[in-house]
N, C-alpha and C positions, 0 to 999 in steps of 0.2 A: 503494500500499499504506500503510495507516495506521501511524503510529509506535506502537511499543510502549508499553503503559501504564506509568506511573512506578512505579519500584520503591520499596520502604520507605526505601531509603537516599535516593533522590531526594526523596521526601516530607519526609523529616528535613532535609535540607538547605534545602529551601524553607521550612520552618517555621522554621528557625534564621535564616535571611536575614530573614524577615519580623520576627522578634523583634529582631534588630539594627537594621533599619530603623525599628522602632517606638521602640527606645530612643533612637536618635539624634534622631528628631523630637521625642520628649518632653523631652530634654533642653533642646532649643533653646526649646520652647514654655514649659516650666513651671520650668526650672532643675534643676541636677542633684539637690539634695537634695529636691525635691519629686516625683521619679519613683519610682513604686511598681511592685511586681511586678504587681499587678492592673491597673494602668494600661497597663503594657507588654503583657500578655496580651491585653487588651481590644483594644488598638489593633492588634495583630498577628492578631486574631481567632484566638486559640489559647487553650488551658487553661493556667490558673496553673501547674499541674504541669510544663507543657512548658518553662517558664522554667528550673526548677531541673533538669530532665532534659539540658537542652542546655548548660547553664552552672553553674558551681560555685556562684555567688550572683548576686544582681542587681547587685552592684557589678562582678563580672567581666563581665557582659553589657553594663554601661554602658561599662566601660573599653574593651571591644573595639568597641562601636559608635562610640564617640567617636574612638578612634584610627584606625579605618578611615575615618571621614569626614576626619580630618585628613591621614591618608596620602594620600587621594585628592586633595586640594587641593594639598598640598606637591608631588605628583607632577604635577600640571597646571602648577603655577606653575614648578617648576625644568625642567620639559620646554619651556617657552617660552623661559627664559633659555638653556638649552643649545642650542637650534636656532637662535637670533639669530646673525647674522654679525658683530655689532659691538655695543658697549656702548649706542649709540643705540637700536638695533633692540630690544636686550634690555629696556632700560628702558621703551620704548615699549610693548612687549608686555606686560610684567609690570603696569605701571601701568595700561594699557587694560582688563586683566583685572580688576585690583582695582576699577575703577570700578564694576564690576557688584555689588560688595558694600557695601550701604548702612551697614553695622554694625548694623542692626536686622533683617536678613534672616536666615533660620534657619541658614544656614552659618556667618555672622558670629556669631551668638548661640551656636551650638554651640562654635565655636572658642574664644570668650572663656570660657564656661562650662568647658570642658575646661582651660584654663590656670589657672584659678581652683581648680578641683578638684585638679588636679596639685600645687598648693602643700601640699596636706594628705594627699596620697597617693602614697607612695613609688613604688608599683608603676606607676601612672599616670604619674608624673614619669619613670621609667625608659624607659617605652614612647615618650613624646614626645621624651625626649633621643636616643633611638636613631633615630627619624624624623628629626629635626633633624640629626643627625651624618650619616646617610646622604644627605640632600639636601645638605649642606655638602660632602661628600667628592665627590659627582657634579659639583657646579657647580665646585668647586676643580680638578677634572680639566680641565673645559672651560676655565676661565681659564688654567690652566697650559699647556694646549695652545696658546692664543693668546699666550703670552708676558707675561701679566700678572704683576708681581711679587707675592709673598706671597699666592699664590692661596687659600691656606686662610683666612687672615685677612680677605681681600676677601671671599670667599664667606660668612664667619660674619657680617660686618657687614651685608651685603646682604640676608641672610636675616632678619637681626634687625629691619632697617628694613622689610622687608615684613611681619613678624609685628606691629611697632609700628604700622603703618599699619592692620592689621585691627583691632588692639585700640583704637586711638585714634579710628577713623571714628565710633562713636556720639557721642562728646563733641565732635568736630571735623569735621563733615560737609564742611567747605570743604577737607579734605586729598584733593583730586581729582588726577588725573594732570596736569591743567594747572598745579596748585600745587606739587604735590611734583617732578615731573619736572625742571624747571630746577634745583631745589636738589640732587637727587640727581646730576645730571649733574655739577654743580660739586665735590661731595664725591668722587665717583669718578674725576674727571678725571685726578687725580695717580696713580691705580692703574694707568694703562696704561703700557706700556713703548714707547719709539720703535719703529715698525714694526709694531705689534700692533693692538689695538683703538683706535681714536682717537674720542674723544667729540666 
């Protein structure tokens, strides 16, 4: 039996998703300030009027597109950390994942553009702060379960280090897992309690 034809609501969600994907791609390709309503609509193969039908403004679309991409990346990386049985495994997993981002790939560029735009956009900054806080709390819970002292502070510093690697990679391509791993292991070696994770 063939599936039922898509409803108007289904088509609307599909168009909205195409617009968000187009916005994210264009931020990475052109830079935040160079993205226009026309460019988003053309990339999404949708009429310009649909941009303002689905979103309050172009800025609102770009914020949602960028935050969605950052949320997906943060979720992926914190998931790797939370699933690890030890700090050694956690660092190996996270740094191995970061090696896939050169600093000039679309995800890295979107990441950098979002942080830059957030410095001048309070709403975007609030969205970023929420994502970071959520990831920090989830990771801190995992660290606390494993007996790591000061889990909130440790989680905050670890996530900041991850962000820093993403942002510094274009200027410092040598910041690979092979270079960064030994340094981070030394830094976080003192964060573990006897009988918990051991680096």
